[in-house]
N, CA, C and O atoms as a DFTB+ gen file, in Angstrom:
496 C
 N C O
     1  1     -20.898     174.729     156.502
     2  2     -19.632     174.000     156.432
     3  2     -18.452     173.530     157.478
     4  3     -17.782     172.502     157.575
     5  1     -18.528     175.063     158.395
     6  2     -17.784     175.064     159.273
     7  2     -18.365     173.633     160.408
     8  3     -17.600     172.918     161.055
     9  1     -19.544     173.548     160.389
    10  2     -19.788     172.369     161.561
    11  2     -19.457     170.662     160.802
    12  3     -19.266     169.632     161.449
    13  1     -19.468     170.770     159.560
    14  2     -19.454     169.722     158.925
    15  2     -17.684     169.103     158.817
    16  3     -17.215     167.966     158.781
    17  1     -17.127     170.345     158.795
    18  2     -15.413     170.232     158.553
    19  2     -14.737     170.599     159.643
    20  3     -13.511     170.493     159.668
    21  1     -15.466     171.097     160.727
    22  2     -14.883     171.448     161.891
    23  2     -14.327     172.525     161.779
    24  3     -13.438     172.550     162.630
    25  1     -14.344     173.760     161.012
    26  2     -13.845     175.202     161.672
    27  2     -14.713     176.104     162.041
    28  3     -15.919     175.887     161.926
    29  1     -14.194     177.336     162.576
    30  2     -14.868     178.373     163.374
    31  2     -15.765     179.009     162.677
    32  3     -15.256     179.120     161.562
    33  1     -16.872     179.530     162.663
    34  2     -17.690     180.121     161.932
    35  2     -17.238     181.845     162.302
    36  3     -17.547     182.861     161.679
    37  1     -16.540     181.717     163.344
    38  2     -15.450     183.337     163.468
    39  2     -14.176     182.921     162.447
    40  3     -13.107     183.415     162.805
    41  1     -14.130     182.250     161.464
    42  2     -12.857     182.227     160.460
    43  2     -13.415     183.575     159.442
    44  3     -14.520     184.064     159.207
    45  1     -12.261     183.808     159.081
    46  2     -12.033     184.902     158.182
    47  2     -12.607     183.940     156.909
    48  3     -12.489     182.718     156.828
    49  1     -13.118     184.647     156.153
    50  2     -13.695     184.217     154.666
    51  2     -12.207     183.743     154.107
    52  3     -12.366     182.717     153.445
    53  1     -10.928     184.110     154.147
    54  2      -9.964     183.329     153.734
    55  2      -9.744     182.331     153.938
    56  3      -9.404     181.553     153.046
    57  1      -9.892     181.889     155.565
    58  2      -9.588     181.165     156.132
    59  2     -10.572     179.876     155.531
    60  3     -10.075     178.917     154.941
    61  1     -11.947     180.010     155.766
    62  2     -12.896     179.167     155.337
    63  2     -12.869     178.697     154.079
    64  3     -13.107     177.534     153.752
    65  1     -12.420     180.090     152.971
    66  2     -11.838     178.987     151.856
    67  2     -11.158     178.230     151.707
    68  3     -11.363     177.194     151.075
    69  1      -9.783     178.681     152.465
    70  2      -8.825     177.631     152.435
    71  2      -9.261     176.083     153.357
    72  3      -8.634     175.045     153.147
    73  1     -10.121     176.138     154.114
    74  2     -10.565     175.332     154.689
    75  2     -11.396     174.381     153.673
    76  3     -11.027     173.222     153.484
    77  1     -12.267     174.796     153.179
    78  2     -12.779     173.808     151.562
    79  2     -12.186     173.126     150.388
    80  3     -12.414     172.068     149.800
    81  1     -11.141     174.338     150.219
    82  2      -9.747     173.980     149.086
    83  2      -9.210     172.529     149.803
    84  3      -9.123     171.500     149.134
    85  1      -8.914     172.574     151.030
    86  2      -8.042     171.430     151.319
    87  2      -9.108     169.990     151.554
    88  3      -8.580     168.925     151.871
    89  1     -10.459     170.074     151.387
    90  2     -11.222     169.061     151.617
    91  2     -11.840     169.095     150.206
    92  3     -12.861     168.452     149.961
    93  1     -11.237     169.823     149.312
    94  2     -11.517     169.651     147.922
    95  2     -13.327     169.704     147.388
    96  3     -14.018     168.972     146.678
    97  1     -13.562     170.893     148.115
    98  2     -14.967     171.435     148.018
    99  2     -15.003     172.864     147.318
   100  3     -14.521     173.918     147.731
   101  1     -15.861     172.557     145.886
   102  2     -15.755     174.209     145.283
   103  2     -17.018     174.891     146.128
   104  3     -17.735     174.303     146.938
   105  1     -17.078     175.914     145.833
   106  2     -18.034     176.771     146.265
   107  2     -18.140     177.960     145.101
   108  3     -17.277     178.727     144.672
   109  1     -19.892     177.762     144.681
   110  2     -19.881     178.266     143.662
   111  2     -21.443     178.476     143.645
   112  3     -22.025     177.465     144.039
   113  1     -22.581     179.887     143.170
   114  2     -23.178     180.154     142.912
   115  2     -23.711     179.764     141.479
   116  3     -22.995     180.103     140.537
   117  1     -25.320     178.843     141.098
   118  2     -25.304     178.861     139.917
   119  2     -25.976     179.655     139.594
   120  3     -26.489     179.408     138.503
   121  1     -26.433     181.118     140.285
   122  2     -26.421     182.266     139.306
   123  2     -25.604     183.256     139.420
   124  3     -25.109     183.552     140.508
   125  1     -25.324     183.971     138.197
   126  2     -23.978     184.721     138.002
   127  2     -24.310     186.447     138.708
   128  3     -23.558     187.326     139.129
   129  1     -25.688     186.348     138.575
   130  2     -26.226     187.578     138.855
   131  2     -28.015     187.370     138.727
   132  3     -28.498     186.312     138.324
   133  1     -28.758     188.417     139.091
   134  2     -30.295     188.477     139.583
   135  2     -30.436     189.350     140.057
   136  3     -29.484     189.985     140.511
   137  1     -31.984     189.848     140.177
   138  2     -32.476     190.963     140.625
   139  2     -33.540     190.267     141.600
   140  3     -34.298     189.377     141.215
   141  1     -33.513     190.728     142.793
   142  2     -34.785     190.203     143.905
   143  2     -34.544     191.432     144.738
   144  3     -33.581     192.199     144.727
   145  1     -35.812     191.443     145.575
   146  2     -36.307     192.695     146.455
   147  2     -35.774     191.724     147.687
   148  3     -36.166     190.557     147.711
   149  1     -34.977     192.164     148.594
   150  2     -35.164     191.457     149.772
   151  2     -33.847     190.441     149.252
   152  3     -33.041     190.675     148.352
   153  1     -33.945     189.132     150.227
   154  2     -32.922     188.084     150.691
   155  2     -33.735     187.109     150.366
   156  3     -33.080     186.083     150.549
   157  1     -35.186     186.722     149.846
   158  2     -35.624     185.246     149.761
   159  2     -35.511     185.065     148.388
   160  3     -35.867     185.830     147.491
   161  1     -34.923     183.859     148.309
   162  2     -35.285     183.362     146.434
   163  2     -36.659     183.366     146.036
   164  3     -36.894     183.299     144.829
   165  1     -37.643     183.437     146.884
   166  2     -39.092     183.235     145.970
   167  2     -39.131     185.096     145.566
   168  3     -40.185     185.595     145.173
   169  1     -37.982     185.861     145.716
   170  2     -38.440     187.323     144.967
   171  2     -37.485     187.438     144.166
   172  3     -37.322     188.505     143.573
   173  1     -36.553     186.250     143.952
   174  2     -36.172     186.796     142.270
   175  2     -36.613     186.992     141.121
   176  3     -37.416     186.128     140.771
   177  1     -36.406     187.808     140.363
   178  2     -37.202     188.301     139.262
   179  2     -36.513     187.449     138.457
   180  3     -35.284     187.469     138.531
   181  1     -37.198     186.500     137.496
   182  2     -37.230     185.188     136.491
   183  2     -36.577     185.832     135.600
   184  3     -35.477     185.317     135.402
   185  1     -36.862     187.087     134.737
   186  2     -36.509     187.444     132.841
   187  2     -34.763     188.136     133.507
   188  3     -33.964     188.440     132.621
   189  1     -34.277     188.343     135.077
   190  2     -33.120     188.458     135.191
   191  2     -31.989     188.069     135.636
   192  3     -31.009     188.707     136.019
   193  1     -32.317     186.330     135.514
   194  2     -31.308     185.675     136.189
   195  2     -30.056     185.491     134.847
   196  3     -30.453     185.287     133.699
   197  1     -28.817     185.574     135.102
   198  2     -27.913     185.061     134.679
   199  2     -27.021     184.029     135.140
   200  3     -26.298     184.470     136.033
   201  1     -26.838     183.024     134.913
   202  2     -26.059     181.885     135.527
   203  2     -25.041     181.824     135.311
   204  3     -24.792     182.436     134.273
   205  1     -23.868     181.204     135.921
   206  2     -22.329     181.304     136.020
   207  2     -22.172     180.146     134.842
   208  3     -22.970     179.267     134.519
   209  1     -20.972     180.431     134.361
   210  2     -20.354     179.786     134.070
   211  2     -19.713     178.791     134.036
   212  3     -18.512     178.678     134.286
   213  1     -20.668     177.750     133.636
   214  2     -20.539     176.253     134.075
   215  2     -19.669     175.348     132.970
   216  3     -18.704     174.618     133.196
   217  1     -20.260     175.607     131.837
   218  2     -19.464     174.839     130.484
   219  2     -17.721     174.880     130.756
   220  3     -16.973     173.904     130.822
   221  1     -17.290     176.628     130.911
   222  2     -15.930     176.487     131.094
   223  2     -15.662     175.989     132.431
   224  3     -14.735     175.178     132.416
   225  1     -16.153     176.194     133.575
   226  2     -16.029     175.409     135.182
   227  2     -15.815     173.723     134.681
   228  3     -14.892     173.095     135.199
   229  1     -16.589     173.137     133.798
   230  2     -16.336     171.629     133.470
   231  2     -15.238     171.314     132.660
   232  3     -14.659     170.243     132.840
   233  1     -14.898     172.040     131.857
   234  2     -14.046     172.037     130.782
   235  2     -12.758     172.089     131.949
   236  3     -11.920     171.194     132.057
   237  1     -12.799     173.345     132.792
   238  2     -11.341     173.509     133.151
   239  2     -10.888     172.857     134.914
   240  3      -9.864     173.060     135.565
   241  1     -12.323     171.914     135.313
   242  2     -12.021     171.138     136.068
   243  2     -12.569     169.425     135.734
   244  3     -13.703     169.170     136.140
   245  1     -12.233     168.927     135.423
   246  2     -13.101     167.426     134.874
   247  2     -12.890     166.470     135.627
   248  3     -12.838     165.276     135.334
   249  1     -12.716     167.152     136.986
   250  2     -12.307     165.928     138.085
   251  2     -13.893     166.166     139.296
   252  3     -14.207     165.537     140.307
   253  1     -14.598     167.388     138.563
   254  2     -15.285     167.139     139.865
   255  2     -16.401     166.047     139.392
   256  3     -16.630     165.876     138.195
   257  1     -17.156     165.238     140.531
   258  2     -18.024     164.324     140.208
   259  2     -19.019     164.449     140.828
   260  3     -19.679     163.423     140.663
   261  1     -19.837     165.556     141.858
   262  2     -20.818     165.714     142.655
   263  2     -21.123     167.206     142.691
   264  3     -20.266     168.028     143.016
   265  1     -22.389     167.538     142.341
   266  2     -23.110     168.567     142.445
   267  2     -23.733     169.029     143.974
   268  3     -24.885     168.677     143.717
   269  1     -23.805     169.421     145.017
   270  2     -24.781     169.829     145.750
   271  2     -25.126     171.113     145.537
   272  3     -24.370     172.032     145.220
   273  1     -27.032     171.178     145.837
   274  2     -27.657     172.365     145.762
   275  2     -28.039     172.830     147.057
   276  3     -28.511     172.026     147.860
   277  1     -27.867     174.234     147.405
   278  2     -28.224     174.682     148.258
   279  2     -29.882     174.875     148.309
   280  3     -30.292     176.030     148.426
   281  1     -30.532     174.142     148.253
   282  2     -31.973     174.002     147.994
   283  2     -32.662     174.019     146.936
   284  3     -32.012     173.471     146.045
   285  1     -33.883     174.453     146.491
   286  2     -34.684     174.457     145.236
   287  2     -34.179     175.116     144.610
   288  3     -33.346     174.659     143.827
   289  1     -34.454     176.548     144.659
   290  2     -34.164     177.445     143.428
   291  2     -32.620     177.182     142.659
   292  3     -32.501     177.126     141.435
   293  1     -31.461     177.031     143.643
   294  2     -30.412     177.071     142.947
   295  2     -30.789     175.110     141.938
   296  3     -31.051     175.302     140.751
   297  1     -30.797     174.459     142.109
   298  2     -31.542     173.087     141.542
   299  2     -32.201     173.441     140.239
   300  3     -31.746     173.095     139.149
   301  1     -33.512     174.287     140.438
   302  2     -34.425     174.360     139.485
   303  2     -33.589     175.106     138.196
   304  3     -33.420     174.615     137.080
   305  1     -33.050     176.621     138.746
   306  2     -32.247     177.133     137.848
   307  2     -30.873     176.542     137.327
   308  3     -30.340     176.984     136.309
   309  1     -30.351     175.556     138.054
   310  2     -29.366     175.068     137.167
   311  2     -29.853     173.831     136.409
   312  3     -28.909     173.172     135.974
   313  1     -30.814     173.431     136.185
   314  2     -31.646     172.453     135.496
   315  2     -32.172     172.936     134.184
   316  3     -32.191     172.250     133.162
   317  1     -32.549     174.023     134.273
   318  2     -33.089     174.645     133.381
   319  2     -32.435     175.841     132.666
   320  3     -32.806     176.328     131.598
   321  1     -31.209     176.307     133.573
   322  2     -30.487     177.102     132.357
   323  2     -29.061     176.832     131.921
   324  3     -28.403     177.258     130.972
   325  1     -28.680     175.657     133.301
   326  2     -27.110     175.235     132.583
   327  2     -27.439     174.023     132.420
   328  3     -28.020     174.197     131.349
   329  1     -27.543     172.913     132.612
   330  2     -27.815     171.550     131.846
   331  2     -28.215     171.347     130.964
   332  3     -28.014     170.185     130.610
   333  1     -29.179     172.383     129.795
   334  2     -29.048     171.992     128.533
   335  2     -27.968     172.259     127.914
   336  3     -27.822     171.731     126.812
   337  1     -26.557     173.438     128.606
   338  2     -25.765     173.746     127.742
   339  2     -24.539     172.953     127.956
   340  3     -23.606     173.095     127.166
   341  1     -24.446     172.083     129.006
   342  2     -23.564     171.414     128.576
   343  2     -23.333     169.920     127.929
   344  3     -24.185     169.334     127.262
   345  1     -21.784     169.314     128.305
   346  2     -21.401     168.046     127.097
   347  2     -22.007     167.591     127.696
   348  3     -22.530     168.157     128.656
   349  1     -22.260     165.970     127.287
   350  2     -22.859     164.976     127.772
   351  2     -22.205     164.416     129.289
   352  3     -22.832     163.920     130.226
   353  1     -20.676     164.690     129.175
   354  2     -19.791     164.117     130.393
   355  2     -20.447     165.154     131.529
   356  3     -20.614     164.782     132.690
   357  1     -20.752     166.316     131.129
   358  2     -20.806     167.011     132.215
   359  2     -22.063     166.724     132.682
   360  3     -22.170     166.465     133.881
   361  1     -23.102     166.716     131.933
   362  2     -24.897     166.591     132.414
   363  2     -24.765     165.365     133.034
   364  3     -25.705     165.225     133.816
   365  1     -23.800     164.129     133.041
   366  2     -23.638     162.900     133.879
   367  2     -23.099     163.069     135.342
   368  3     -22.940     162.114     136.102
   369  1     -22.786     164.609     135.720
   370  2     -22.104     164.739     137.104
   371  2     -23.468     164.495     137.713
   372  3     -24.547     164.737     137.172
   373  1     -23.207     163.831     139.265
   374  2     -24.102     163.334     140.204
   375  2     -24.864     164.957     140.168
   376  3     -24.257     165.919     139.698
   377  1     -26.358     165.079     140.774
   378  2     -26.829     166.061     141.243
   379  2     -27.301     165.722     142.320
   380  3     -27.417     164.502     142.438
   381  1     -27.689     166.443     143.335
   382  2     -28.065     166.297     145.113
   383  2     -28.778     167.521     145.492
   384  3     -28.083     168.507     145.736
   385  1     -30.004     167.615     145.578
   386  2     -30.494     168.792     146.277
   387  2     -30.285     168.815     147.764
   388  3     -30.290     167.614     148.034
   389  1     -30.131     169.372     148.727
   390  2     -30.056     169.484     149.977
   391  2     -30.733     170.653     150.423
   392  3     -30.768     171.668     149.727
   393  1     -31.365     170.560     151.729
   394  2     -32.297     171.749     151.987
   395  2     -31.284     172.718     152.526
   396  3     -30.259     172.405     153.132
   397  1     -31.844     174.387     152.126
   398  2     -31.624     175.471     152.056
   399  2     -30.664     175.741     153.601
   400  3     -31.407     175.710     154.582
   401  1     -29.503     175.937     153.871
   402  2     -29.030     176.636     154.844
   403  2     -29.232     177.971     155.737
   404  3     -28.829     178.388     156.823
   405  1     -30.170     178.464     154.572
   406  2     -30.739     180.135     155.003
   407  2     -31.775     179.717     156.310
   408  3     -32.712     178.921     156.256
   409  1     -31.371     180.401     157.346
   410  2     -31.974     180.736     158.737
   411  2     -33.876     180.921     158.256
   412  3     -34.788     180.589     159.013
   413  1     -34.031     181.400     157.131
   414  2     -35.158     181.184     156.380
   415  2     -35.972     179.619     156.304
   416  3     -37.170     179.507     156.566
   417  1     -35.307     178.738     155.997
   418  2     -35.585     177.344     155.630
   419  2     -36.207     176.901     157.396
   420  3     -36.136     175.674     157.329
   421  1     -36.589     177.129     158.431
   422  2     -36.969     177.016     159.381
   423  2     -37.410     176.144     159.718
   424  3     -37.220     175.809     160.887
   425  1     -38.518     175.053     158.527
   426  2     -39.324     173.850     158.936
   427  2     -38.710     172.863     158.973
   428  3     -39.252     171.815     159.325
   429  1     -37.154     172.929     158.552
   430  2     -36.304     171.847     158.943
   431  2     -35.244     172.223     160.239
   432  3     -34.910     173.403     160.344
   433  1     -34.782     171.353     161.100
   434  2     -33.960     171.967     162.243
   435  2     -32.857     171.749     161.694
   436  3     -32.630     170.923     160.811
   437  1     -32.040     172.564     162.252
   438  2     -30.546     172.794     162.256
   439  2     -29.779     171.041     162.398
   440  3     -28.861     170.565     161.729
   441  1     -30.258     170.663     163.070
   442  2     -29.190     169.099     163.697
   443  2     -29.776     168.597     162.523
   444  3     -29.007     167.774     162.027
   445  1     -31.144     168.778     161.642
   446  2     -31.349     167.791     160.493
   447  2     -30.574     167.988     159.263
   448  3     -30.002     167.142     158.575
   449  1     -30.668     169.434     159.089
   450  2     -30.229     170.050     158.060
   451  2     -28.082     169.393     158.233
   452  3     -27.350     169.042     157.309
   453  1     -27.835     169.459     159.344
   454  2     -26.262     169.464     159.555
   455  2     -25.924     167.240     159.226
   456  3     -24.987     166.470     159.013
   457  1     -27.125     167.219     159.369
   458  2     -26.599     165.813     159.294
   459  2     -26.981     165.346     157.887
   460  3     -26.244     164.507     157.371
   461  1     -27.945     165.746     157.267
   462  2     -28.267     166.009     155.682
   463  2     -26.805     166.036     155.114
   464  3     -26.087     165.081     154.818
   465  1     -26.615     167.064     155.059
   466  2     -25.349     167.958     154.589
   467  2     -24.024     167.154     154.923
   468  3     -23.210     166.927     154.028
   469  1     -23.795     166.673     156.387
   470  2     -22.503     165.729     156.543
   471  2     -22.504     164.280     155.465
   472  3     -21.620     163.721     154.815
   473  1     -23.921     164.040     155.664
   474  2     -23.959     162.496     154.723
   475  2     -23.683     163.081     153.332
   476  3     -22.899     162.385     152.687
   477  1     -23.956     163.762     152.943
   478  2     -23.860     163.945     151.286
   479  2     -22.590     164.290     151.178
   480  3     -22.026     163.689     150.263
   481  1     -21.645     165.346     152.014
   482  2     -20.219     165.089     151.910
   483  2     -19.350     164.278     152.528
   484  3     -18.289     163.961     151.990
   485  1     -19.630     163.944     153.471
   486  2     -18.803     162.682     153.949
   487  2     -19.268     161.200     153.467
   488  3     -18.441     160.292     153.386
   489  1     -20.397     161.044     153.208
   490  2     -20.641     159.709     152.705
   491  2     -20.987     158.858     153.968
   492  3     -21.122     157.647     154.139
   493  1     -21.073     159.874     154.734
   494  2     -21.455     158.731     156.065
   495  2     -22.808     158.316     155.906
   496  3     -23.309     157.524     156.704
């Protein structure tokens, strides 16, 4: 996000969140909790996933118009565990999966990822 919006990767967490708020970007995990060994999404134990409360999120923030997923797993779990529980209006929010920003997703070069994320966020 720092590359997309021009803030430093050395910014504090509070500064990064403030920069995202200015751009009207919310940052929230699909999964509230889960169990996994290591950091790879492929190691998430399927029966342990507890999704975040998107029903309340969309009730409280009715101006959300698009959700960008940081990789396949987030999109898959959202569609599987969250989408069926949502109101018709919330189900109509635009969904877009983008390549994971994780360094583990090295098959796509950083510049290509940056271009895709920038286009999705800025509409360029």
